[in-house]
C-alpha positions in Angstrom: 9.1 22.3 -13.9 8.2 23.9 -17.2 9.7 20.9 -19.0 7.7 18.4 -17.0 4.5 20.4 -17.4 5.1 20.4 -21.1 5.7 16.6 -21.1 2.4 16.1 -19.2 0.5 18.3 -21.7 2.1 16.4 -24.6 1.2 12.9 -23.2 -2.4 14.1 -22.5 -2.7 15.5 -26.0 -1.6 12.2 -27.5 -4.2 10.4 -25.3 -7.0 12.7 -26.3 -6.2 12.3 -30.0 -6.3 8.6 -29.6 -9.6 8.8 -27.8 -11.1 11.0 -30.4 -9.9 8.9 -33.4 -10.9 5.6 -31.7 -14.5 6.4 -32.6 -13.7 5.9 -36.3 -15.7 2.9 -37.2 -14.7 0.2 -39.6 -11.4 -0.7 -37.9 -12.8 -4.2 -37.3 -13.9 -4.4 -40.9 -10.5 -3.2 -42.1 -8.7 -5.8 -40.0 -11.0 -8.5 -41.2 -10.2 -7.7 -44.8 -6.5 -7.7 -43.9 -6.1 -11.1 -42.4 -5.3 -13.1 -45.4 -2.3 -11.3 -47.1 0.8 -9.7 -45.5 0.7 -6.8 -48.0 -2.9 -5.8 -47.1 -2.2 -6.2 -43.4 0.8 -3.9 -43.7 -1.3 -1.3 -45.5 -4.1 -1.6 -43.0 -1.8 -1.3 -40.1 -0.2 1.9 -41.5 -3.7 3.4 -42.1 -5.0 2.4 -38.6 -1.8 3.8 -37.0 -2.3 7.1 -38.9 -6.0 7.3 -37.9 -5.6 6.3 -34.3 -2.3 8.1 -33.6 -1.4 5.3 -31.2 1.0 2.6 -32.3 1.1 1.3 -28.7 -2.7 0.9 -28.5 -2.8 -1.0 -31.8 0.1 -3.2 -30.6 -2.1 -4.2 -27.6 -4.9 -4.9 -30.0 -2.6 -7.1 -32.0 -1.7 -8.9 -28.7 -5.4 -9.5 -28.1 -5.8 -11.0 -31.6 -2.8 -13.2 -31.0 -4.3 -14.3 -27.6 -7.6 -15.1 -29.3 -6.0 -17.2 -32.0 -7.1 -14.9 -34.8 -3.6 -13.8 -35.6 -0.4 -15.9 -35.7 2.6 -14.3 -34.1 4.0 -13.0 -37.4 0.6 -11.3 -38.2 0.4 -9.7 -34.8 4.0 -8.4 -35.0 3.4 -7.0 -38.5 0.3 -5.2 -37.4 2.2 -3.7 -34.5 5.1 -2.6 -36.7 2.9 -1.1 -39.4 0.7 0.7 -36.9 3.6 2.3 -35.2 5.0 3.4 -38.5 1.6 5.0 -39.4 1.3 6.7 -36.0 4.9 8.1 -36.3 3.5 10.6 -38.9 2.0 12.6 -36.0 5.4 13.7 -34.9 5.6 15.8 -38.1 2.4 17.6 -37.0 4.0 18.4 -33.6 7.2 19.7 -35.3 5.1 22.4 -37.0 3.7 23.6 -33.7 3.0 27.4 -33.2 1.4 28.9 -30.1 -1.2 30.9 -32.1 -2.2 27.7 -33.9 -2.4 25.8 -30.7 -4.7 28.4 -29.1 -7.0 28.3 -32.2 -7.2 24.5 -32.0 -8.1 24.6 -28.3 -10.7 27.4 -28.9 -12.3 25.4 -31.8 -12.2 22.1 -29.9 -13.9 23.3 -26.7 -17.4 23.9 -28.2 -17.2 20.7 -30.3 -16.4 18.7 -27.2 -19.4 20.1 -25.3 -21.9 18.5 -27.7 -22.3 14.7 -27.9 -22.5 14.5 -31.6 -19.2 16.3 -32.2 -17.3 15.2 -29.2 -14.9 13.0 -31.1 -13.9 15.9 -33.3 -13.5 18.1 -30.3 -11.2 15.6 -28.6 -9.0 15.5 -31.6 -8.7 19.3 -31.8 -8.1 19.6 -28.0 -5.5 16.9 -28.3 -3.7 18.7 -31.1 -3.8 21.9 -29.2 -2.4 20.4 -26.0 0.2 18.5 -28.1 1.4 21.7 -29.6 1.5 23.6 -26.3 3.2 20.7 -24.6 5.9 20.7 -27.3 6.4 24.5 -27.0 6.6 24.3 -23.2 9.1 21.5 -23.4 11.3 23.6 -25.7 11.2 26.4 -23.2 11.8 24.2 -20.2 14.6 22.3 -21.9 16.9 25.2 -21.3 17.2 24.2 -17.7 18.8 20.9 -18.7 21.6 22.6 -20.7 24.1 22.8 -17.8 23.5 19.1 -17.0 23.8 18.0 -20.6 27.0 20.0 -21.0 28.4 18.3 -17.9 27.4 14.8 -18.8 28.2 15.2 -22.5 26.4 11.9 -23.4 27.5 10.0 -26.5 25.3 8.7 -29.2 25.1 5.2 -27.8 24.2 6.6 -24.3 21.4 8.7 -25.8 20.3 5.6 -27.8 20.0 3.6 -24.6 18.2 6.5 -22.8 15.7 6.5 -25.6 15.1 2.8 -25.2 14.5 3.2 -21.4 12.2 6.2 -21.7 10.0 4.7 -24.4 9.9 1.4 -22.6 8.3 2.9 -19.5 6.4 5.8 -21.1 4.8 3.5 -23.7 5.1 6.0 -26.5 7.9 6.5 -29.1 6.3 9.7 -30.4 6.5 11.3 -26.9 10.2 10.6 -26.7 10.8 11.8 -30.2 9.1 15.1 -29.4 11.4 15.3 -26.4 14.3 14.8 -28.7 13.1 17.6 -30.9 12.8 19.9 -27.9 16.3 19.1 -26.7 17.9 19.4 -30.2 19.6 22.8 -29.4 21.5 21.0 -26.6 21.9 17.5 -27.9 22.7 18.4 -31.5 20.9 16.8 -34.5 22.8 13.5 -34.3 22.2 13.2 -30.5 18.5 13.8 -31.0 18.4 11.2 -33.8 20.1 8.7 -31.6 17.5 9.3 -28.8 14.8 8.9 -31.5 16.2 5.5 -32.7 16.3 4.3 -29.1 12.7 5.3 -28.6 11.6 3.3 -31.6 13.1 0.2 -30.0 12.0 0.8 -26.5 8.3 1.2 -27.4 8.1 -2.6 -27.5 8.1 -2.4 -23.7 4.3 -2.0 -23.5 4.0 -5.6 -24.4 6.4 -6.7 -21.7 4.4 -4.7 -19.2 1.2 -6.4 -20.5 2.9 -9.8 -20.0 3.8 -8.9 -16.4 0.1 -8.2 -16.0 -0.7 -11.8 -16.9 -1.0 -11.7 -20.7 1.4 -14.5 -21.4 1.5 -14.1 -25.2 3.0 -10.6 -24.6 6.4 -12.2 -23.8 6.7 -13.8 -27.3 5.4 -10.8 -29.2 7.5 -8.4 -27.1 10.7 -10.4 -27.7 10.1 -10.6 -31.4 9.4 -6.8 -31.7 12.2 -5.7 -29.4 14.8 -8.0 -31.1 13.7 -7.1 -34.6 13.7 -3.3 -34.0 17.0 -3.5 -32.2 18.6 -5.4 -35.0 17.5 -3.1 -37.7 18.0 0.1 -35.8 21.8 -0.5 -35.6 22.5 0.3 -39.3 20.6 3.6 -38.8 22.6 4.4 -35.7 25.9 3.7 -37.5 24.8 5.9 -40.4 23.5 9.0 -38.5 26.1 11.2 -40.2 25.0 10.5 -43.8 21.3 10.5 -42.7 21.5 13.9 -41.1 19.8 15.5 -44.1 16.4 13.8 -43.3 16.3 15.1 -39.7 14.7 13.7 -36.6 11.2 13.5 -38.0 12.4 11.9 -41.3 14.5 9.3 -39.4 11.5 8.4 -37.2 9.3 7.8 -40.1 11.9 6.0 -42.2 13.1 3.7 -39.5 9.6 2.5 -38.5 8.6 2.0 -42.1 11.9 0.0 -42.6 11.2 -2.2 -39.6 7.7 -3.1 -41.0 8.9 -3.9 -44.5 12.0 -5.8 -43.3 9.8 -8.0 -41.2 7.9 -9.5 -44.1 10.5 -12.0 -45.2 11.5 -12.9 -41.6 8.1 -13.9 -40.2 8.7 -17.6 -40.5 12.0 -17.6 -38.8 10.7 -15.5 -35.9 7.8 -17.8 -35.5 10.0 -20.9 -35.2 12.3 -19.2 -32.8 9.5 -18.1 -30.4 7.9 -21.6 -30.6 11.1 -22.9 -29.1 11.4 -20.2 -26.5 7.7 -19.9 -25.5 5.9 -23.1 -26.2 2.1 -22.6 -26.2 0.1 -24.2 -23.3 -2.6 -26.5 -24.3 -5.9 -26.8 -22.4 -6.3 -30.1 -20.6 -8.6 -31.4 -17.8 -7.4 -30.8 -14.3 -9.5 -33.3 -12.4 -10.5 -36.1 -14.8 -8.3 -38.9 -13.5 -8.4 -42.3 -15.4 -7.6 -44.1 -12.2 -10.7 -42.7 -10.6 -12.9 -44.6 -13.1 -12.4 -47.6 -10.8 -14.2 -45.7 -8.1 -17.4 -44.3 -9.7 -18.4 -42.1 -6.7 -15.0 -40.4 -6.9 -15.1 -40.2 -10.7 -18.5 -38.4 -10.6 -17.2 -35.9 -8.0 -14.3 -35.2 -10.3 -16.5 -34.7 -13.3 -18.5 -32.2 -11.3 -15.4 -30.3 -10.4 -14.3 -30.2 -14.0 -17.7 -28.9 -15.0 -17.2 -26.1 -12.6 -14.0 -25.1 -14.6 -16.1 -25.1 -17.8 -18.7 -22.9 -16.1 -16.1 -20.5 -14.9 -14.7 -20.2 -18.4 -18.3 -19.4 -19.7 -18.7 -16.9 -17.0 -15.4 -15.2 -18.0 -16.6 -15.1 -21.6 -19.8 -13.3 -20.6 -17.8 -10.9 -18.3 -15.6 -9.9 -21.2 -18.6 -9.6 -23.4 -20.2 -7.1 -21.1 -17.0 -5.1 -21.1 -16.8 -5.2 -24.9 -20.4 -3.9 -25.1 -19.6 -1.1 -22.5 -16.5 0.1 -24.3 -17.7 -0.6 -27.8 -14.2 -1.9 -28.5 -13.0 -5.5 -29.0 -14.6 -8.4 -30.6 -14.8 -12.2 -31.0 -11.0 -12.5 -30.9 -11.0 -11.7 -27.2 -13.2 -14.8 -26.6 -11.4 -17.3 -28.8 -9.1 -18.6 -26.1 -11.9 -19.0 -23.5 -14.2 -20.6 -26.0 -11.5 -23.0 -27.0 -11.1 -23.9 -23.4 -14.8 -24.5 -23.1 -14.9 -26.7 -26.2 -11.8 -28.8 -25.2 -12.9 -29.4 -21.6 -16.5 -30.1 -22.7 -15.2 -32.8 -25.1 -13.1 -34.4 -22.4 -15.9 -34.3 -19.9 -18.3 -35.9 -22.4 -15.8 -38.7 -23.2 -15.0 -39.3 -19.6 -18.7 -39.4 -18.7 -19.4 -41.8 -21.5 -16.8 -44.2 -20.1 -18.4 -43.8 -16.7 -21.8 -44.6 -18.1 -20.5 -47.7 -19.8 -19.1 -48.9 -16.5 -21.9 -47.9 -14.1 -25.1 -47.4 -16.1 -25.8 -44.7 -13.6 -28.4 -42.0 -14.4 -26.0 -39.3 -13.1 -23.9 -39.8 -16.2 -26.7 -38.7 -18.4 -27.2 -35.5 -16.3 -23.5 -34.7 -16.4 -23.5 -35.3 -20.2 -26.5 -32.9 -20.6 -24.8 -30.3 -18.3 -21.6 -30.4 -20.4 -23.6 -29.9 -23.6 -25.5 -27.1 -22.1 -22.4 -25.2 -21.0 -20.9 -25.6 -24.5 -24.1 -24.1 -25.9 -23.9 -21.2 -23.5 -20.4 -20.4 -24.7 -21.7 -20.3 -28.3 -24.5 -18.0 -27.3 -22.1 -15.6 -25.5 -19.9 -15.4 -28.5 -23.0 -14.7 -30.7 -23.7 -11.6 -28.6 -20.3 -10.2 -29.5 -20.6 -11.2 -33.1 -23.9 -9.4 -33.4 -22.5 -6.2 -31.8 -19.3 -6.4 -33.9 -21.4 -6.7 -37.0 -23.3 -3.5 -36.1 -20.2 -1.5 -35.3 -18.6 -2.5 -38.6 -21.5 -0.7 -40.3 -20.6 2.5 -38.4 -23.7 2.2 -36.1 -24.0 2.3 -32.3 -26.8 1.8 -29.9 -28.5 4.8 -28.4 -27.2 5.7 -24.9 -30.4 4.4 -23.3 -30.4 1.3 -25.5 -26.8 0.5 -24.6 -27.4 0.9 -20.9 -30.4 -1.4 -21.1 -28.3 -4.1 -22.9 -25.6 -3.6 -20.2 -28.1 -4.0 -17.5 -29.4 -7.2 -19.0 -25.9 -8.5 -19.5 -24.9 -7.8 -15.9 -28.1 -9.5 -14.6 -27.4 -12.6 -16.6 -23.8 -12.6 -15.6 -24.7 -12.5 -11.9 -27.1 -15.5 -12.4 -24.4 -17.3 -14.4 -21.8 -16.7 -11.6 -24.1 -18.2 -8.9 -25.0 -21.2 -11.2 -21.3 -21.9 -11.7 -20.7 -21.9 -8.0 -23.7 -24.2 -7.4 -22.5 -26.6 -10.2 -19.0 -26.7 -8.8 -20.0 -27.3 -5.2 -23.3 -29.1 -5.6 -25.0 -26.5 -3.4 -28.7 -27.1 -4.2 -29.9 -24.1 -2.2 -27.8 -21.8 -4.3 -29.3 -23.3 -7.5 -32.8 -22.9 -6.0 -32.2 -19.2 -5.4 -31.3 -18.6 -9.0 -34.4 -20.5 -10.2 -36.6 -18.4 -7.9 -35.8 -15.4 -10.0 -37.2 -16.7 -13.3 -40.4 -14.7 -13.4 -38.6 -11.6 -12.2 -36.0 -11.9 -14.9 -38.7 -12.5 -17.6 -40.5 -9.4 -16.4 -37.3 -7.3 -16.5 -36.5 -8.3 -20.0 -40.1 -7.6 -21.1 -39.7 -4.0 -19.6 -36.5 -3.5 -21.7 -38.3 -4.5 -24.9 -41.1 -2.1 -24.1 -38.6 0.7 -23.4 -37.1 0.0 -26.8 -40.5 0.2 -28.4 -41.1 3.5 -26.8 -37.9 4.9 -28.2 -38.9 3.6 -31.7 -42.3 5.3 -31.3 -40.6 8.6 -30.4 -38.7 8.5 -33.6 -35.2 8.0 -32.1 -32.9 7.7 -35.2 -30.3 5.5 -33.4 -32.9 3.2 -32.1 -34.5 2.7 -35.5 -31.1 2.0 -37.1 -30.1 -0.6 -34.5 -33.5 -2.1 -33.6 -32.9 -5.6 -35.1 -29.5 -5.9 -33.4 -30.9 -4.6 -30.1 -33.8 -7.1 -30.0 -31.6 -9.9 -31.2 -29.1 -9.3 -28.4 -31.9 -9.3 -25.8 -33.2 -12.6 -27.2 -29.7 -14.1 -27.0 -29.2 -12.9 -23.5 -32.6 -14.3 -22.6 -31.5 -17.7 -24.1 -28.3 -17.6 -21.9 -30.5 -16.9 -18.9 -32.8 -19.8 -19.8 -29.7 -22.1 -20.1 -28.6 -21.0 -16.6 -32.1 -22.1 -15.3 -31.8 -25.5 -17.0 -28.4 -26.0 -15.5 -29.7 -25.1 -12.1 -32.4 -27.7 -12.4 -29.7 -30.3 -13.3 -27.8 -29.3 -10.1 -30.9 -30.1 -8.1 -31.0 -33.5 -9.7 -27.4 -34.4 -9.2 
């Protein structure tokens, strides 16, 4: 039980360190600077991994950038490899753990955590303290495994496979490496090093788990990283004897750095391989049938159903935007795929409607044309909200807690109206559209109250409000424009 309790403390410590360091602003700015050149992306990934302490977290960020079309597969894989190499340095900190030092870190971290301004620093110190205590508890509890290990007498390859499985499901290579350090008295140095190498390969499993959760690009990225790490881990495994002088921590650092550097000349080949294995899906209309053009009433019904798909994509964009504002993490990359869907489907609807108009000269074609254009504009406005917030965060600024909550309230209000409009557009339910329109004055009054509340914070001299006032007001205006677009679309529904 002591061993499992130590493992729990260690994983919690890693999580708290990641939470504390995630407040370091400028990550987005750093990544933006690193897009163009592999060398700068490698360096940025190493630095971000070192700052965040979480290679897995940054691997999932790389997956998001890949999904959004900001990164190609090779760039996403390189960021993941470099970030994991940077984060591996934290194992060296754990290896120096002393109980007295751990207690001091916890004692210092507690008062810092209790105050909002120093909470991030407190989380880091508490995480380091728990990390150290967890490592020490695991070392004590590992004695219970000695008889079992003596009985099984696992070979190097068996320990290598165990490391792969553990890291795959735990989602942390560092955690398994700390386990290897704790078990070194029983596994021997080479056995612990084999377990460490396996962990470095198995950490790719987080991407497969994301893929099982519906993030399709995770398959391609996971296969590339798993295959690349496995291939380049084998020479290390075969040379464990000569490499014994660098120890477990040295092997962990060296192997991950080698994986990142070795990936640079292989990006193109991996990209071609995954394109064959995982062809990218293209967005195409679901309901716009060319044959239906011969029956205008059917064709107009199909256009309306396709517009419902576009409205759903815009709604999903705004839902992600509200989440990004709430978590103060993420950016435009998360909206890229949805915006691309909106643009592509809008273009197809416009062309299809133009053909209908040519054949029928029906006024409904004009209304559908306007509705499609309005939806595309709403998508642009939603992306603008994220761009404005991302620009502010890149400067190291955040909204005041009250200001942030006001913006989230406005976002949720507009999202609710957008959801009902999308349903009305897809079904042609005029009563639903009328219900949304009946709220116009109430929404205007609500947004006016939010502006007045912001003014009151400025008058009281709130530093955060003064620093973010232009961004705050700009976001309110943009959300108000989205709400006005929802009203215009509801009026179009009434005319269809």
